[in-house]
Backbone as CSV, one residue per row, in Angstrom:
resi,resn,N_x,N_y,N_z,CA_x,CA_y,CA_z,C_x,C_y,C_z
1,UNK,115.342,138.550,54.231,116.249,138.513,54.776,114.767,137.652,56.380
2,UNK,113.247,138.961,55.137,112.322,138.117,55.878,111.466,137.377,56.290
3,UNK,111.728,136.088,54.880,111.626,135.538,54.754,112.007,134.523,55.483
4,UNK,113.576,134.772,54.918,114.308,133.345,56.355,113.587,133.442,57.093
5,UNK,113.792,134.414,57.914,113.250,133.797,59.289,112.115,133.464,59.594
6,UNK,110.703,133.426,58.388,109.545,132.881,58.616,110.374,131.341,58.057
7,UNK,110.492,131.579,57.126,111.022,129.551,57.252,111.185,128.891,58.288
8,UNK,112.617,129.623,58.722,113.031,129.194,60.260,112.490,129.012,61.358
9,UNK,111.474,130.394,61.999,110.002,130.397,62.688,109.493,129.139,62.237
10,UNK,109.045,128.833,60.906,108.065,127.572,61.102,108.475,126.879,61.249
11,UNK,110.476,126.197,60.750,110.440,124.504,60.857,110.441,124.908,62.632
12,UNK,110.709,125.699,62.903,110.734,125.267,65.168,110.037,124.615,65.529
13,UNK,108.661,125.916,64.984,107.286,125.566,64.709,106.950,123.494,64.952
14,UNK,107.455,123.710,63.649,106.847,122.011,63.389,107.588,120.930,63.957
15,UNK,108.840,121.467,64.590,109.689,120.451,65.765,109.307,120.438,66.936
16,UNK,108.815,121.824,67.226,107.825,121.489,68.487,107.464,120.322,69.016
17,UNK,106.279,120.976,67.198,105.190,120.192,67.315,105.156,118.714,67.771
18,UNK,106.621,117.820,66.469,106.479,117.425,66.299,107.158,116.276,67.383
19,UNK,107.966,116.632,68.338,108.156,116.771,69.607,107.028,116.015,70.271
20,UNK,106.182,117.339,70.981,105.544,117.191,71.491,103.958,116.462,71.843
21,UNK,104.128,115.412,70.372,102.970,114.676,69.667,104.333,113.830,70.822
22,UNK,105.340,113.271,70.365,106.162,112.475,70.428,106.075,111.799,72.276
23,UNK,105.967,113.023,72.562,105.748,112.864,74.325,105.290,112.463,74.705
24,UNK,103.672,112.707,74.397,102.357,112.767,74.915,101.947,111.137,73.946
25,UNK,102.753,110.343,73.327,102.555,109.454,73.058,101.532,109.212,71.527
26,UNK,101.079,109.737,71.086,100.456,110.270,69.770,101.026,108.974,68.810
27,UNK,102.348,108.656,68.893,102.997,108.072,67.363,103.354,106.359,68.214
28,UNK,102.087,105.852,69.278,101.281,104.567,69.468,101.855,104.464,70.314
29,UNK,102.818,105.530,71.470,102.455,104.961,72.678,101.292,105.167,73.155
30,UNK,100.154,104.393,73.043,98.797,104.927,73.431,98.227,105.253,75.243
31,UNK,99.033,104.586,75.942,99.726,103.709,77.180,100.135,104.958,77.399
32,UNK,100.379,106.065,77.025,101.094,107.077,77.939,100.628,107.890,78.410
33,UNK,100.527,108.148,80.067,99.301,108.997,80.478,99.340,108.558,81.148
34,UNK,97.717,108.812,82.237,97.555,108.642,83.574,96.018,108.488,83.372
35,UNK,95.947,106.843,84.056,94.585,105.972,84.320,94.100,106.210,85.265
36,UNK,92.949,106.519,85.811,92.003,105.717,87.026,91.679,104.740,86.633
37,UNK,91.968,103.215,87.686,91.772,102.216,87.538,90.736,101.898,89.365
38,UNK,89.645,100.961,89.009,89.225,99.975,89.946,90.387,99.072,89.838
39,UNK,90.674,98.744,91.108,91.691,97.405,91.807,90.257,96.025,92.711
40,UNK,89.954,94.870,91.418,89.795,93.920,92.477,89.958,92.959,92.867
41,UNK,90.320,93.117,94.443,91.200,91.567,94.791,90.737,90.233,95.047
42,UNK,91.032,89.217,94.791,90.626,87.832,95.029,89.255,88.781,96.027
43,UNK,88.098,87.469,96.178,87.624,87.214,97.956,87.921,87.698,98.422
44,UNK,86.582,88.546,99.880,87.179,88.631,101.612,88.061,90.347,101.157
45,UNK,88.851,91.056,99.961,89.509,91.700,100.231,89.099,92.830,99.342
46,UNK,88.559,94.384,99.657,87.335,94.782,99.002,87.890,95.886,97.665
47,UNK,87.365,96.294,96.815,87.855,96.767,95.346,87.940,98.425,95.688
48,UNK,89.471,99.154,94.897,89.761,99.898,95.398,89.646,100.493,94.690
49,UNK,90.590,102.039,94.535,90.430,102.382,93.674,92.330,103.028,93.256
50,UNK,92.731,103.270,92.265,94.293,103.147,91.495,94.709,104.481,90.383
51,UNK,95.659,105.181,90.410,95.903,105.798,89.825,97.534,105.895,89.363
52,UNK,97.097,105.649,88.180,98.648,104.779,87.601,99.031,105.688,85.934
53,UNK,100.601,106.011,86.003,101.167,107.154,85.276,101.857,106.485,84.428
54,UNK,101.466,105.803,82.965,102.736,105.408,82.383,103.299,106.395,81.721
55,UNK,105.085,106.794,82.190,106.361,107.075,80.738,106.332,106.831,79.861
56,UNK,106.504,108.234,79.640,107.923,107.422,77.909,109.479,107.562,78.802
57,UNK,110.103,106.158,78.697,110.948,105.208,79.143,110.707,104.660,79.282
58,UNK,109.928,103.942,80.499,109.494,103.217,80.555,109.769,102.722,81.787
59,UNK,109.648,104.219,82.107,109.054,104.254,84.060,107.431,104.420,84.041
60,UNK,107.254,104.246,85.524,105.602,104.179,85.547,105.793,104.403,87.754
61,UNK,104.692,105.250,87.427,104.298,105.305,89.028,102.930,105.340,88.885
62,UNK,102.566,104.734,90.406,100.850,103.690,91.519,100.814,104.269,92.115
63,UNK,99.397,104.586,92.580,98.879,105.348,94.260,98.022,104.715,94.006
64,UNK,97.737,104.454,95.627,96.075,103.340,95.452,95.655,104.008,96.629
65,UNK,94.005,104.180,97.202,94.022,105.016,98.083,93.934,104.762,98.844
66,UNK,94.070,103.386,99.268,94.876,103.033,100.316,96.070,102.386,100.715
67,UNK,96.642,103.713,100.383,98.010,103.240,100.495,98.883,103.939,101.208
68,UNK,97.615,104.010,102.680,98.583,104.393,103.757,98.021,103.856,105.104
69,UNK,96.879,103.239,104.356,96.815,101.892,105.366,96.776,101.399,106.441
70,UNK,97.041,101.665,107.572,97.682,101.322,109.086,96.862,100.369,109.180
71,UNK,95.596,98.642,108.947,95.539,97.947,109.721,95.854,96.172,109.573
72,UNK,96.133,95.893,110.231,95.861,94.527,110.898,94.633,93.804,109.654
73,UNK,95.639,92.834,109.277,96.470,91.655,109.119,97.789,92.504,107.908
74,UNK,96.567,93.392,107.551,97.897,93.575,106.478,99.003,94.234,106.762
75,UNK,100.324,94.536,106.038,101.033,95.956,107.123,100.284,97.130,105.439
76,UNK,101.604,97.418,106.866,101.250,99.597,105.239,102.072,99.457,104.891
77,UNK,101.149,100.060,103.204,102.936,100.013,102.328,102.740,101.631,103.120
78,UNK,103.972,102.156,102.128,104.251,103.448,101.887,103.828,104.676,101.353
79,UNK,103.156,104.734,100.409,102.637,104.884,99.205,102.929,105.027,97.881
80,UNK,103.835,106.037,97.373,103.261,105.608,95.610,103.806,104.142,95.443
81,UNK,103.671,103.548,94.362,104.181,101.909,93.649,105.232,102.646,92.492
82,UNK,106.240,102.478,92.598,107.932,102.670,91.651,107.629,101.265,90.832
83,UNK,108.259,101.927,89.413,108.037,100.523,88.231,108.440,100.628,87.187
84,UNK,108.619,100.469,86.283,108.961,99.895,84.833,107.869,99.355,84.338
85,UNK,108.025,99.543,82.730,106.725,98.727,81.627,108.406,98.952,81.265
86,UNK,107.478,97.607,79.987,107.915,97.178,78.856,106.982,96.943,77.273
87,UNK,106.663,97.068,76.297,105.499,96.512,75.067,105.527,95.005,75.764
88,UNK,104.429,94.162,75.378,104.672,92.835,74.650,104.151,92.432,73.955
89,UNK,102.936,91.449,73.891,102.753,91.236,72.754,101.908,91.509,72.143
90,UNK,100.955,91.916,71.199,99.544,92.405,70.450,99.685,93.540,71.377
91,UNK,100.277,94.621,71.971,100.408,96.236,71.998,99.631,95.612,73.704
92,UNK,100.054,95.282,74.163,99.705,94.521,75.762,101.198,95.593,76.243
93,UNK,100.708,95.582,77.677,102.184,96.550,78.554,102.400,95.281,79.689
94,UNK,103.073,94.921,80.352,103.875,94.093,81.392,104.551,94.938,81.736
95,UNK,104.360,95.017,83.489,104.645,96.445,84.303,105.149,95.964,85.556
96,UNK,105.830,96.367,86.691,106.641,95.706,87.707,106.777,96.790,89.077
97,UNK,105.912,97.066,89.834,106.038,97.867,90.563,106.600,97.294,92.199
98,UNK,106.766,98.711,91.910,107.491,98.363,93.898,107.391,99.459,94.833
99,UNK,107.384,99.082,96.153,107.405,99.683,97.499,107.313,99.530,98.787
100,UNK,107.447,99.688,99.632,107.967,99.716,101.091,106.708,99.358,101.674
101,UNK,106.697,98.338,102.391,106.250,97.942,103.686,105.981,98.260,105.342
102,UNK,105.869,98.479,105.858,105.836,98.791,106.979,105.428,97.670,108.573
103,UNK,105.324,97.165,109.388,103.767,95.939,109.927,103.460,97.796,110.427
104,UNK,101.948,96.273,110.443,100.673,97.218,110.462,100.762,97.786,112.258
105,UNK,101.714,97.460,113.328,101.260,97.627,114.832,102.164,98.465,114.697
106,UNK,103.394,99.260,113.965,104.634,99.865,114.694,105.764,98.310,114.981
107,UNK,105.546,97.340,115.159,106.659,96.581,115.902,107.799,96.675,115.104
108,UNK,108.028,97.389,114.027,109.461,97.084,113.901,110.222,98.849,113.548
109,UNK,109.107,99.409,113.811,109.960,100.727,114.604,109.403,101.713,112.904
110,UNK,110.149,102.558,112.714,110.346,103.551,112.002,110.774,102.410,110.114
111,UNK,111.455,101.415,110.600,112.021,101.033,109.172,111.129,100.203,108.279
112,UNK,110.907,100.090,107.317,110.660,99.182,106.454,111.047,97.413,106.429
113,UNK,110.338,96.328,106.443,110.287,94.891,107.034,110.393,94.523,105.327
114,UNK,110.197,94.906,104.528,109.193,94.528,103.126,109.473,95.415,102.248
115,UNK,109.040,94.878,100.928,108.919,95.047,99.610,107.781,94.821,99.062
116,UNK,106.433,95.660,98.158,105.753,94.365,97.730,106.442,95.030,96.019
117,UNK,105.935,93.643,96.370,105.229,93.872,94.857,104.714,93.898,93.915
118,UNK,104.560,94.496,92.772,103.401,93.738,91.722,103.398,93.200,90.064
119,UNK,103.553,92.464,90.439,103.578,91.761,88.342,102.162,92.262,87.512
120,UNK,101.601,92.764,86.392,100.961,93.484,86.076,100.888,93.591,84.431
121,UNK,99.748,93.351,83.509,99.957,93.032,82.078,98.772,93.552,82.480
122,UNK,98.768,94.442,80.808,97.306,95.415,81.094,97.460,95.400,79.092
123,UNK,95.801,95.356,79.274,95.694,95.916,77.948,94.317,96.882,77.543
124,UNK,94.998,97.281,75.839,94.120,99.022,75.744,93.483,98.351,74.993
125,UNK,91.853,98.213,75.311,90.507,97.846,73.529,90.878,98.617,73.316
126,UNK,91.031,100.121,73.738,90.715,101.551,72.953,91.579,102.420,73.942
127,UNK,91.660,103.579,72.841,92.838,104.761,73.388,92.365,105.541,74.799
128,UNK,91.360,104.582,75.548,90.602,105.566,76.530,91.074,104.878,77.517
129,UNK,90.592,102.710,77.742,89.797,102.057,78.604,91.665,101.475,78.487
130,UNK,91.693,100.771,79.645,92.766,100.053,80.347,92.171,98.765,81.524
131,UNK,92.640,97.368,81.113,92.377,96.560,81.720,93.793,95.428,82.233
132,UNK,93.327,94.421,82.830,94.190,93.953,83.473,94.169,92.515,84.502
133,UNK,95.305,92.727,84.964,94.892,91.715,86.719,97.318,91.402,86.838
134,UNK,96.812,92.266,88.603,98.239,92.446,88.379,98.400,91.202,89.525
135,UNK,99.553,90.712,90.210,99.988,89.705,91.296,100.249,90.162,92.325
136,UNK,100.308,90.175,93.648,100.572,91.062,94.992,101.875,89.891,94.738
137,UNK,103.124,90.680,95.272,103.790,89.815,96.582,104.580,90.508,97.829
138,UNK,104.938,89.228,98.028,105.922,90.002,99.740,107.756,89.707,98.981
139,UNK,108.382,90.154,99.261,109.838,90.099,99.498,110.188,90.608,100.259
140,UNK,111.884,89.612,99.793,113.366,90.854,101.235,113.814,92.510,100.716
141,UNK,113.449,92.764,101.010,114.784,94.553,101.123,114.827,94.784,99.677
142,UNK,115.472,93.561,99.451,116.479,93.741,98.389,115.725,93.489,96.996
143,UNK,114.396,93.186,97.222,113.261,92.840,95.741,113.634,91.594,96.075
144,UNK,113.772,90.658,96.617,114.193,89.321,95.729,113.136,88.791,97.442
145,UNK,113.339,86.755,97.041,113.024,86.283,97.893,111.098,86.361,98.388
146,UNK,110.406,86.189,96.843,109.063,87.091,96.485,108.174,85.878,96.883
147,UNK,107.080,85.829,98.051,106.154,85.290,98.485,105.210,85.753,97.334
148,UNK,103.779,84.780,97.243,102.639,85.295,97.100,101.688,85.101,98.514
149,UNK,101.424,85.861,99.607,100.802,85.607,100.985,99.397,85.227,100.885
150,UNK,99.195,84.615,101.261,97.543,83.767,102.006,97.030,83.248,100.251
151,UNK,97.614,82.648,99.460,96.689,81.641,98.394,97.001,82.947,97.862
152,UNK,96.157,83.219,96.419,95.635,83.982,94.944,95.704,84.983,95.731
153,UNK,96.259,85.734,94.832,96.913,86.929,95.006,96.974,88.458,93.337
154,UNK,96.146,87.321,92.618,95.896,87.951,91.783,94.416,88.643,91.676
155,UNK,94.430,89.553,91.115,93.326,90.626,91.260,93.186,90.911,89.929
156,UNK,92.132,91.877,89.288,91.837,92.276,88.188,91.790,94.268,88.169
157,UNK,92.113,93.932,86.941,91.935,96.036,87.268,91.137,96.122,85.656
158,UNK,90.435,97.794,85.747,89.900,97.908,84.641,89.787,99.517,84.478
159,UNK,89.291,100.404,83.654,89.535,101.857,84.352,89.722,102.667,83.123
160,UNK,90.184,104.668,82.995,90.058,105.191,82.047,91.100,105.804,81.576
161,UNK,91.689,106.699,80.841,92.215,107.493,80.626,92.122,108.618,81.776
162,UNK,92.809,109.249,82.284,92.557,111.248,83.096,92.306,111.763,81.912
163,UNK,91.239,112.210,81.895,91.944,113.818,80.358,91.230,114.952,80.361
164,UNK,92.415,115.341,79.462,92.984,117.322,80.297,91.785,117.769,80.214
165,UNK,91.299,118.895,80.894,90.334,119.155,81.397,89.897,120.154,81.441
166,UNK,89.191,121.595,80.515,88.773,123.244,80.603,88.553,123.403,81.114
167,UNK,89.193,124.834,81.970,89.576,125.280,83.422,86.993,126.063,82.896
168,UNK,87.260,125.941,84.053,85.389,126.559,84.408,85.008,127.708,84.406
């Protein structure tokens, strides 16, 4: 009976370890996790930092250091961008993010007047490095009828994986 318990216990540990590895993307999903990016917009707009998380199953979330910026002529974003990703050719990841935009002067009251849509493609030169580019669009509140404000809206991104650190 004791031998049976040891075998069952060992199997449970092995299965749990396998599920953990799968959940953390060890089996080819090296993009899963959180990344600290520097976004370099077109000339005239300063670079900023962004936290981006890819989740298993195709979900993604991003938040930038200026998400709560409320300065004309740009609309204020509401905070985190919610998105979805899918695998592309040669290990790339394509993603689309959405978040709400509000008038910079509060002229629209408390209600959002548009959706900000970001289309992006990312490459992973190694397991801890991310590069890519993204395109900014403004859309109606259904995420449709999109347009690129002010000409060129393509930004480049580069960054690194956020590592788990020990408590010191």
